[in-house]
C-alpha positions in Angstrom: 41.2 20.3 -11.8 39.1 23.5 -11.3 42.1 25.3 -9.7 44.4 24.3 -12.6 41.9 25.7 -15.1 41.6 28.9 -13.1 45.4 29.1 -13.0 45.7 28.7 -16.8 43.0 31.3 -17.4 44.6 33.7 -15.0 48.0 33.2 -16.6 46.7 33.7 -20.1 44.8 36.8 -19.0 47.9 38.3 -17.5 49.8 37.6 -20.7 47.2 39.1 -23.0 46.9 42.2 -20.7 50.7 42.7 -20.9 50.5 42.4 -24.7 47.8 45.1 -24.9 49.7 47.4 -22.5 52.9 47.3 -24.7 50.8 47.7 -27.9 51.0 51.1 -29.6 47.6 50.6 -31.2 45.2 52.1 -28.8 44.4 55.1 -30.9 45.7 55.4 -34.5 45.7 57.3 -37.7 47.0 56.0 -41.0 50.5 57.3 -40.2 50.7 57.4 -36.3 49.5 55.3 -33.4 49.9 55.5 -29.7 49.1 53.4 -26.7 49.7 53.6 -23.0 53.5 53.0 -23.1 54.5 53.2 -26.8 53.9 55.3 -29.8 54.8 54.6 -33.5 55.1 56.9 -36.5 55.1 55.8 -40.2 52.6 54.1 -42.5 50.9 51.1 -40.9 51.1 49.0 -44.1 54.8 49.4 -44.5 57.5 47.8 -42.3 59.2 51.2 -41.7 57.6 52.0 -38.4 59.6 54.1 -35.9 58.4 53.3 -32.4 59.3 54.9 -29.1 58.6 53.5 -25.6 58.1 55.7 -22.6 60.8 54.6 -20.2 59.1 56.0 -17.1 55.9 57.8 -16.0 57.8 61.1 -16.2 58.2 60.7 -20.0 54.5 60.4 -20.6 53.2 63.7 -21.9 50.0 64.3 -19.9 49.0 63.9 -16.2 45.8 62.0 -16.9 47.8 59.7 -19.2 50.3 59.1 -16.3 47.6 58.3 -13.8 45.9 56.0 -16.3 49.2 54.2 -17.1 49.9 53.8 -13.4 46.5 52.3 -12.8 46.7 50.0 -15.8 50.2 48.8 -14.8 48.9 48.3 -11.2 45.9 46.3 -12.6 48.3 44.2 -14.7 50.6 43.6 -11.6 47.6 42.4 -9.6 46.5 40.1 -12.5 50.1 38.7 -12.7 50.2 38.2 -8.9 46.9 36.5 -8.9 48.1 34.2 -11.7 51.3 33.3 -9.8 49.3 32.6 -6.7 46.8 30.4 -8.5 49.6 28.5 -10.3 51.4 27.9 -7.0 48.1 26.8 -5.4 47.5 24.4 -8.3 51.0 22.9 -8.3 51.4 22.6 -4.5 51.1 19.1 -3.0 47.7 18.1 -1.7 49.0 17.8 1.9 49.9 21.6 1.9 46.5 22.7 0.4 43.7 20.5 1.6 41.0 22.9 0.3 41.6 22.8 -3.4 38.1 23.9 -4.3 38.6 27.6 -3.4 41.4 29.9 -4.5 43.7 31.4 -1.9 42.9 35.1 -2.5 39.6 35.6 -4.4 39.7 39.3 -4.1 42.9 40.0 -5.9 41.4 39.4 -9.4 38.4 41.5 -8.5 40.7 44.3 -7.4 42.7 43.9 -10.6 39.6 44.2 -12.7 38.4 47.3 -10.8 41.8 49.1 -11.1 42.0 48.2 -14.8 38.5 49.4 -15.6 39.2 52.7 -13.8 42.4 53.1 -15.8 40.6 52.3 -19.1 37.9 54.9 -18.4 40.6 57.5 -17.6 42.8 56.9 -20.6 40.7 58.7 -23.2 41.0 61.9 -21.1 44.6 62.1 -22.6 43.0 62.9 -26.0 42.7 66.5 -24.8 46.5 66.6 -24.3 48.7 68.7 -26.6 50.4 65.5 -27.8 47.1 63.9 -28.9 45.8 67.2 -30.4 48.8 67.3 -32.6 48.5 63.7 -33.7 44.7 63.4 -34.0 44.0 66.9 -35.3 41.6 68.6 -32.9 40.4 65.8 -30.6 38.9 66.5 -27.2 38.2 64.4 -24.1 36.6 61.2 -25.2 36.5 62.3 -28.9 39.3 61.0 -31.1 39.3 63.5 -34.0 41.1 61.7 -36.8 42.3 58.9 -34.4 40.4 55.7 -34.5 40.1 53.1 -31.7 42.8 50.4 -32.2 43.0 46.7 -31.3 45.1 47.3 -28.2 42.4 49.3 -26.4 39.7 46.9 -27.4 41.9 44.0 -26.2 42.4 45.8 -22.9 38.6 46.3 -22.5 38.0 42.6 -23.3 40.7 41.5 -20.7 39.0 43.7 -18.1 35.6 42.2 -18.8 37.1 38.7 -18.6 38.9 39.5 -15.3 35.6 40.7 -13.9 33.7 37.6 -15.0 36.5 35.3 -13.7 36.5 37.0 -10.3 32.7 36.5 -10.1 32.9 32.9 -11.2 35.9 32.2 -9.0 34.4 33.6 -5.8 33.7 30.8 -3.3 30.0 29.9 -3.0 28.8 28.5 0.3 25.9 26.1 -0.1 22.8 27.0 1.8 21.0 24.3 3.7 17.3 24.7 4.1 15.7 22.9 7.0 14.4 23.1 10.5 16.6 23.0 13.6 15.6 20.2 15.9 16.9 20.2 19.4 17.8 16.8 20.9 17.8 16.8 24.7 19.5 13.4 24.9 22.6 14.4 23.1 22.4 18.2 23.7 23.1 19.1 20.1 21.3 20.7 17.2 20.2 18.4 14.3 19.3 20.0 11.0 16.4 18.1 9.4 15.8 19.0 5.7 12.4 20.3 4.8 10.2 18.2 2.6 8.3 20.0 -0.2 4.6 19.3 -0.3 
């Protein structure tokens, strides 16, 4: 049951991360918005938006933006891989997976969260690029100028926080037994006797 819940959470986290990555609403003005992989021009309230998607990393206008996009895509790939592994772990027969309580690769989600957080911290460096300066009118690194933070970037931050929390919660915990070791000479083995609180 716990593995099924983890698989469902991992799958939904990978889907919402993909949605935020393709969103053009990371930084926006009333007539322009851009994200990691997409930018749109036109009034936000009207349905006449003209959107362009960067087809490859070479099309992205700034080096820091390229590095951030590569890290964010890598983080999403790790999240999706973790979700597939958890889903296959949850759906596999009991005879193949006798230890259902622990996930097969607990570090993948932690690595995904780390890579994603690094990409999110690096992305605002692209505000100093000529592309962002033209759109946002005199921004600088970590200052948006006329551009405001959009829902896509906030959703990506929220997903990174959730991935971090889920990796901490999903890490296997080993119970600690407190007691005294008593050596039995008759059977030549160690018997752990629990301590009694006084």
